[in-house]
TORKOL-4160 file (C-alpha; in steps of 0.2 Angstrom, whole numbers, padded with zeros to 4 digits, m for minus):
260
<pt num="1" X="m0123" Y="m0044" Z="m0012"/>
<pt num="2" X="m0127" Y="m0029" Z="m0003"/>
<pt num="3" X="m0144" Y="m0033" Z="0000"/>
<pt num="4" X="m0140" Y="m0051" Z="0005"/>
<pt num="5" X="m0128" Y="m0045" Z="0018"/>
<pt num="6" X="m0130" Y="m0052" Z="0034"/>
<pt num="7" X="m0119" Y="m0042" Z="0048"/>
<pt num="8" X="m0132" Y="m0027" Z="0050"/>
<pt num="9" X="m0134" Y="m0033" Z="0069"/>
<pt num="10" X="m0119" Y="m0025" Z="0075"/>
<pt num="11" X="m0124" Y="m0007" Z="0069"/>
<pt num="12" X="m0141" Y="m0010" Z="0070"/>
<pt num="13" X="m0145" Y="0009" Z="0074"/>
<pt num="14" X="m0135" Y="0016" Z="0063"/>
<pt num="15" X="m0142" Y="0007" Z="0048"/>
<pt num="16" X="m0161" Y="0013" Z="0054"/>
<pt num="17" X="m0154" Y="0032" Z="0054"/>
<pt num="18" X="m0146" Y="0030" Z="0039"/>
<pt num="19" X="m0161" Y="0022" Z="0030"/>
<pt num="20" X="m0172" Y="0036" Z="0037"/>
<pt num="21" X="m0161" Y="0050" Z="0029"/>
<pt num="22" X="m0159" Y="0040" Z="0013"/>
<pt num="23" X="m0178" Y="0039" Z="0011"/>
<pt num="24" X="m0178" Y="0059" Z="0014"/>
<pt num="25" X="m0163" Y="0061" Z="0003"/>
<pt num="26" X="m0171" Y="0050" Z="m0013"/>
<pt num="27" X="m0188" Y="0060" Z="m0008"/>
<pt num="28" X="m0178" Y="0076" Z="m0012"/>
<pt num="29" X="m0171" Y="0070" Z="m0028"/>
<pt num="30" X="m0188" Y="0067" Z="m0036"/>
<pt num="31" X="m0188" Y="0048" Z="m0031"/>
<pt num="32" X="m0176" Y="0039" Z="m0042"/>
<pt num="33" X="m0179" Y="0023" Z="m0034"/>
<pt num="34" X="m0175" Y="0015" Z="m0018"/>
<pt num="35" X="m0159" Y="0021" Z="m0008"/>
<pt num="36" X="m0145" Y="0010" Z="m0007"/>
<pt num="37" X="m0143" Y="0000" Z="0010"/>
<pt num="38" X="m0127" Y="0002" Z="0019"/>
<pt num="39" X="m0118" Y="m0014" Z="0018"/>
<pt num="40" X="m0108" Y="m0016" Z="0033"/>
<pt num="41" X="m0097" Y="m0033" Z="0030"/>
<pt num="42" X="m0080" Y="m0032" Z="0028"/>
<pt num="43" X="m0079" Y="m0034" Z="0011"/>
<pt num="44" X="m0086" Y="m0015" Z="0010"/>
<pt num="45" X="m0083" Y="m0007" Z="0026"/>
<pt num="46" X="m0071" Y="0007" Z="0023"/>
<pt num="47" X="m0058" Y="0012" Z="0035"/>
<pt num="48" X="m0044" Y="0023" Z="0039"/>
<pt num="49" X="m0030" Y="0024" Z="0051"/>
<pt num="50" X="m0031" Y="0024" Z="0071"/>
<pt num="51" X="m0019" Y="0037" Z="0073"/>
<pt num="52" X="m0013" Y="0045" Z="0057"/>
<pt num="53" X="m0002" Y="0056" Z="0063"/>
<pt num="54" X="0010" Y="0043" Z="0071"/>
<pt num="55" X="0009" Y="0031" Z="0056"/>
<pt num="56" X="0010" Y="0041" Z="0042"/>
<pt num="57" X="0026" Y="0049" Z="0050"/>
<pt num="58" X="0032" Y="0030" Z="0054"/>
<pt num="59" X="0028" Y="0028" Z="0035"/>
<pt num="60" X="0037" Y="0044" Z="0028"/>
<pt num="61" X="0051" Y="0037" Z="0036"/>
<pt num="62" X="0053" Y="0021" Z="0030"/>
<pt num="63" X="0048" Y="0028" Z="0012"/>
<pt num="64" X="0063" Y="0041" Z="0014"/>
<pt num="65" X="0073" Y="0026" Z="0018"/>
<pt num="66" X="0066" Y="0015" Z="0004"/>
<pt num="67" X="0072" Y="0027" Z="m0011"/>
<pt num="68" X="0088" Y="0031" Z="0000"/>
<pt num="69" X="0092" Y="0011" Z="m0003"/>
<pt num="70" X="0088" Y="0013" Z="m0022"/>
<pt num="71" X="0097" Y="0029" Z="m0024"/>
<pt num="72" X="0114" Y="0023" Z="m0015"/>
<pt num="73" X="0114" Y="0007" Z="m0026"/>
<pt num="74" X="0128" Y="0010" Z="m0039"/>
<pt num="75" X="0121" Y="m0003" Z="m0052"/>
<pt num="76" X="0103" Y="0005" Z="m0050"/>
<pt num="77" X="0111" Y="0023" Z="m0053"/>
<pt num="78" X="0120" Y="0016" Z="m0068"/>
<pt num="79" X="0104" Y="0011" Z="m0076"/>
<pt num="80" X="0096" Y="0024" Z="m0091"/>
<pt num="81" X="0085" Y="0037" Z="m0082"/>
<pt num="82" X="0070" Y="0029" Z="m0090"/>
<pt num="83" X="0072" Y="0011" Z="m0083"/>
<pt num="84" X="0077" Y="0017" Z="m0068"/>
<pt num="85" X="0058" Y="0027" Z="m0067"/>
<pt num="86" X="0050" Y="0010" Z="m0073"/>
<pt num="87" X="0058" Y="0000" Z="m0059"/>
<pt num="88" X="0052" Y="0013" Z="m0046"/>
<pt num="89" X="0034" Y="0012" Z="m0052"/>
<pt num="90" X="0035" Y="m0005" Z="m0052"/>
<pt num="91" X="0041" Y="m0009" Z="m0039"/>
<pt num="92" X="0041" Y="0005" Z="m0025"/>
<pt num="93" X="0024" Y="m0003" Z="m0017"/>
<pt num="94" X="0034" Y="m0020" Z="m0013"/>
<pt num="95" X="0050" Y="m0013" Z="m0008"/>
<pt num="96" X="0040" Y="0001" Z="0005"/>
<pt num="97" X="0031" Y="m0016" Z="0013"/>
<pt num="98" X="0048" Y="m0023" Z="0015"/>
<pt num="99" X="0053" Y="m0008" Z="0025"/>
<pt num="100" X="0038" Y="m0008" Z="0036"/>
<pt num="101" X="0039" Y="m0026" Z="0041"/>
<pt num="102" X="0060" Y="m0023" Z="0042"/>
<pt num="103" X="0057" Y="m0006" Z="0055"/>
<pt num="104" X="0043" Y="m0014" Z="0062"/>
<pt num="105" X="0030" Y="m0003" Z="0060"/>
<pt num="106" X="0012" Y="m0009" Z="0066"/>
<pt num="107" X="m0002" Y="0001" Z="0062"/>
<pt num="108" X="m0020" Y="m0001" Z="0068"/>
<pt num="109" X="m0037" Y="0005" Z="0058"/>
<pt num="110" X="m0055" Y="0010" Z="0062"/>
<pt num="111" X="m0070" Y="0011" Z="0053"/>
<pt num="112" X="m0073" Y="0028" Z="0044"/>
<pt num="113" X="m0089" Y="0037" Z="0048"/>
<pt num="114" X="m0104" Y="0034" Z="0039"/>
<pt num="115" X="m0107" Y="0045" Z="0026"/>
<pt num="116" X="m0117" Y="0061" Z="0032"/>
<pt num="117" X="m0134" Y="0059" Z="0022"/>
<pt num="118" X="m0140" Y="0076" Z="0032"/>
<pt num="119" X="m0125" Y="0086" Z="0023"/>
<pt num="120" X="m0130" Y="0078" Z="0007"/>
<pt num="121" X="m0147" Y="0084" Z="0010"/>
<pt num="122" X="m0142" Y="0100" Z="0016"/>
<pt num="123" X="m0129" Y="0102" Z="0001"/>
<pt num="124" X="m0136" Y="0093" Z="m0012"/>
<pt num="125" X="m0134" Y="0101" Z="m0030"/>
<pt num="126" X="m0121" Y="0113" Z="m0023"/>
<pt num="127" X="m0106" Y="0103" Z="m0023"/>
<pt num="128" X="m0109" Y="0093" Z="m0040"/>
<pt num="129" X="m0092" Y="0104" Z="m0047"/>
<pt num="130" X="m0081" Y="0100" Z="m0033"/>
<pt num="131" X="m0068" Y="0087" Z="m0033"/>
<pt num="132" X="m0075" Y="0067" Z="m0028"/>
<pt num="133" X="m0073" Y="0060" Z="m0013"/>
<pt num="134" X="m0058" Y="0052" Z="m0010"/>
<pt num="135" X="m0057" Y="0032" Z="m0010"/>
<pt num="136" X="m0057" Y="0024" Z="0006"/>
<pt num="137" X="m0045" Y="0007" Z="0009"/>
<pt num="138" X="m0058" Y="m0008" Z="0013"/>
<pt num="139" X="m0056" Y="m0020" Z="0028"/>
<pt num="140" X="m0055" Y="m0034" Z="0017"/>
<pt num="141" X="m0038" Y="m0026" Z="0009"/>
<pt num="142" X="m0032" Y="m0020" Z="0026"/>
<pt num="143" X="m0033" Y="m0037" Z="0032"/>
<pt num="144" X="m0024" Y="m0045" Z="0019"/>
<pt num="145" X="m0011" Y="m0032" Z="0019"/>
<pt num="146" X="m0010" Y="m0035" Z="0039"/>
<pt num="147" X="m0009" Y="m0056" Z="0033"/>
<pt num="148" X="0006" Y="m0053" Z="0021"/>
<pt num="149" X="0017" Y="m0041" Z="0034"/>
<pt num="150" X="0015" Y="m0053" Z="0049"/>
<pt num="151" X="0018" Y="m0068" Z="0035"/>
<pt num="152" X="0035" Y="m0058" Z="0033"/>
<pt num="153" X="0038" Y="m0054" Z="0053"/>
<pt num="154" X="0038" Y="m0074" Z="0055"/>
<pt num="155" X="0052" Y="m0077" Z="0044"/>
<pt num="156" X="0063" Y="m0066" Z="0057"/>
<pt num="157" X="0073" Y="m0062" Z="0041"/>
<pt num="158" X="0092" Y="m0053" Z="0045"/>
<pt num="159" X="0098" Y="m0038" Z="0038"/>
<pt num="160" X="0107" Y="m0046" Z="0023"/>
<pt num="161" X="0093" Y="m0056" Z="0018"/>
<pt num="162" X="0082" Y="m0040" Z="0019"/>
<pt num="163" X="0096" Y="m0030" Z="0009"/>
<pt num="164" X="0097" Y="m0043" Z="m0006"/>
<pt num="165" X="0079" Y="m0048" Z="m0006"/>
<pt num="166" X="0076" Y="m0030" Z="m0009"/>
<pt num="167" X="0088" Y="m0031" Z="m0022"/>
<pt num="168" X="0081" Y="m0046" Z="m0032"/>
<pt num="169" X="0064" Y="m0036" Z="m0031"/>
<pt num="170" X="0070" Y="m0020" Z="m0037"/>
<pt num="171" X="0079" Y="m0028" Z="m0052"/>
<pt num="172" X="0063" Y="m0036" Z="m0059"/>
<pt num="173" X="0066" Y="m0039" Z="m0080"/>
<pt num="174" X="0049" Y="m0042" Z="m0083"/>
<pt num="175" X="0044" Y="m0025" Z="m0080"/>
<pt num="176" X="0037" Y="m0018" Z="m0100"/>
<pt num="177" X="0048" Y="m0006" Z="m0109"/>
<pt num="178" X="0065" Y="m0009" Z="m0101"/>
<pt num="179" X="0079" Y="m0002" Z="m0113"/>
<pt num="180" X="0092" Y="m0013" Z="m0102"/>
<pt num="181" X="0081" Y="m0027" Z="m0097"/>
<pt num="182" X="0097" Y="m0040" Z="m0100"/>
<pt num="183" X="0108" Y="m0031" Z="m0090"/>
<pt num="184" X="0095" Y="m0029" Z="m0075"/>
<pt num="185" X="0090" Y="m0048" Z="m0077"/>
<pt num="186" X="0109" Y="m0051" Z="m0072"/>
<pt num="187" X="0108" Y="m0042" Z="m0057"/>
<pt num="188" X="0091" Y="m0050" Z="m0052"/>
<pt num="189" X="0100" Y="m0065" Z="m0052"/>
<pt num="190" X="0115" Y="m0058" Z="m0042"/>
<pt num="191" X="0106" Y="m0052" Z="m0030"/>
<pt num="192" X="0097" Y="m0069" Z="m0027"/>
<pt num="193" X="0111" Y="m0080" Z="m0027"/>
<pt num="194" X="0118" Y="m0066" Z="m0014"/>
<pt num="195" X="0103" Y="m0072" Z="m0003"/>
<pt num="196" X="0106" Y="m0089" Z="m0006"/>
<pt num="197" X="0123" Y="m0089" Z="0000"/>
<pt num="198" X="0119" Y="m0078" Z="0014"/>
<pt num="199" X="0104" Y="m0090" Z="0020"/>
<pt num="200" X="0118" Y="m0106" Z="0019"/>
<pt num="201" X="0127" Y="m0102" Z="0035"/>
<pt num="202" X="0112" Y="m0094" Z="0044"/>
<pt num="203" X="0098" Y="m0106" Z="0041"/>
<pt num="204" X="0108" Y="m0122" Z="0036"/>
<pt num="205" X="0095" Y="m0136" Z="0043"/>
<pt num="206" X="0081" Y="m0126" Z="0032"/>
<pt num="207" X="0084" Y="m0130" Z="0014"/>
<pt num="208" X="0066" Y="m0122" Z="0009"/>
<pt num="209" X="0070" Y="m0106" Z="0014"/>
<pt num="210" X="0076" Y="m0097" Z="0000"/>
<pt num="211" X="0060" Y="m0104" Z="m0010"/>
<pt num="212" X="0048" Y="m0098" Z="0003"/>
<pt num="213" X="0055" Y="m0080" Z="0005"/>
<pt num="214" X="0053" Y="m0078" Z="m0014"/>
<pt num="215" X="0035" Y="m0085" Z="m0012"/>
<pt num="216" X="0031" Y="m0074" Z="0001"/>
<pt num="217" X="0039" Y="m0059" Z="m0008"/>
<pt num="218" X="0028" Y="m0062" Z="m0023"/>
<pt num="219" X="0011" Y="m0058" Z="m0012"/>
<pt num="220" X="0018" Y="m0041" Z="m0009"/>
<pt num="221" X="0016" Y="m0038" Z="m0028"/>
<pt num="222" X="m0002" Y="m0042" Z="m0026"/>
<pt num="223" X="m0006" Y="m0024" Z="m0015"/>
<pt num="224" X="m0012" Y="m0013" Z="m0024"/>
<pt num="225" X="m0004" Y="0004" Z="m0024"/>
<pt num="226" X="m0019" Y="0014" Z="m0021"/>
<pt num="227" X="m0021" Y="0004" Z="m0006"/>
<pt num="228" X="m0004" Y="0009" Z="0001"/>
<pt num="229" X="m0007" Y="0027" Z="m0003"/>
<pt num="230" X="m0024" Y="0029" Z="0000"/>
<pt num="231" X="m0019" Y="0020" Z="0018"/>
<pt num="232" X="m0001" Y="0029" Z="0023"/>
<pt num="233" X="0002" Y="0043" Z="0012"/>
<pt num="234" X="m0015" Y="0051" Z="0005"/>
<pt num="235" X="m0018" Y="0061" Z="0023"/>
<pt num="236" X="m0001" Y="0069" Z="0019"/>
<pt num="237" X="0001" Y="0074" Z="0001"/>
<pt num="238" X="m0018" Y="0074" Z="m0004"/>
<pt num="239" X="m0021" Y="0073" Z="m0021"/>
<pt num="240" X="m0003" Y="0072" Z="m0028"/>
<pt num="241" X="0003" Y="0060" Z="m0037"/>
<pt num="242" X="0014" Y="0047" Z="m0025"/>
<pt num="243" X="0026" Y="0042" Z="m0039"/>
<pt num="244" X="0029" Y="0058" Z="m0047"/>
<pt num="245" X="0034" Y="0062" Z="m0030"/>
<pt num="246" X="0045" Y="0048" Z="m0025"/>
<pt num="247" X="0055" Y="0051" Z="m0043"/>
<pt num="248" X="0057" Y="0068" Z="m0035"/>
<pt num="249" X="0066" Y="0061" Z="m0019"/>
<pt num="250" X="0073" Y="0048" Z="m0032"/>
<pt num="251" X="0084" Y="0063" Z="m0039"/>
<pt num="252" X="0084" Y="0078" Z="m0026"/>
<pt num="253" X="0089" Y="0070" Z="m0010"/>
<pt num="254" X="0106" Y="0070" Z="m0004"/>
<pt num="255" X="0114" Y="0057" Z="0007"/>
<pt num="256" X="0115" Y="0073" Z="0022"/>
<pt num="257" X="0096" Y="0075" Z="0023"/>
<pt num="258" X="0094" Y="0054" Z="0026"/>
<pt num="259" X="0091" Y="0049" Z="0044"/>
<pt num="260" X="0105" Y="0036" Z="0047"/>
């Protein structure tokens, strides 16, 4: 595992300093066993946005447009409020990611600073009652996310393709607890049929495009909401619940407040 990581060469000096401070920290705590070495492999390295102000603003704009899309769908508006919230909770991440692709939002990350062992030594025992540290995205998770986005960009979807695909993703009848699941299933079939009809004149020579789009869209559901929240929104919303904030946006934003 972490002890077998072979990627210490790039940060040898950092690892040495970490080891020295860790030994001091271990000694100050009564010698509870050897301190863990910092794993530098991409599976465990944590990252943050290189330009958080710019990227978070772009992500917030995409989220507003995503909520506007849902709010302005009459078929979604006619669903029971409970079903709307269940679909929102289940589908906001893939819909948001489609928005990132459509708006061509790119971003870069950088490695987060190593934990300040000196600070922990000086403040040991003084911050045990404070809130736990926020989780940070790993480099591996961000690379998987960027791979999904790059794959979608390679499809070069048209605005109509995006719109119908969003409908097919939003109206997911498999979400547990839905009251109008049969009606939602019919809405999903309608969106998929509309997507197929759009594809025929746009890509008559590509018979497998419809299946390929749906397959690639399914990969968006594998992206955990915690990753999207921690990466794009946690710097802005702090410890607030992102789903609760989105629900407030859904029911409080009016058409006049939205950017065209």
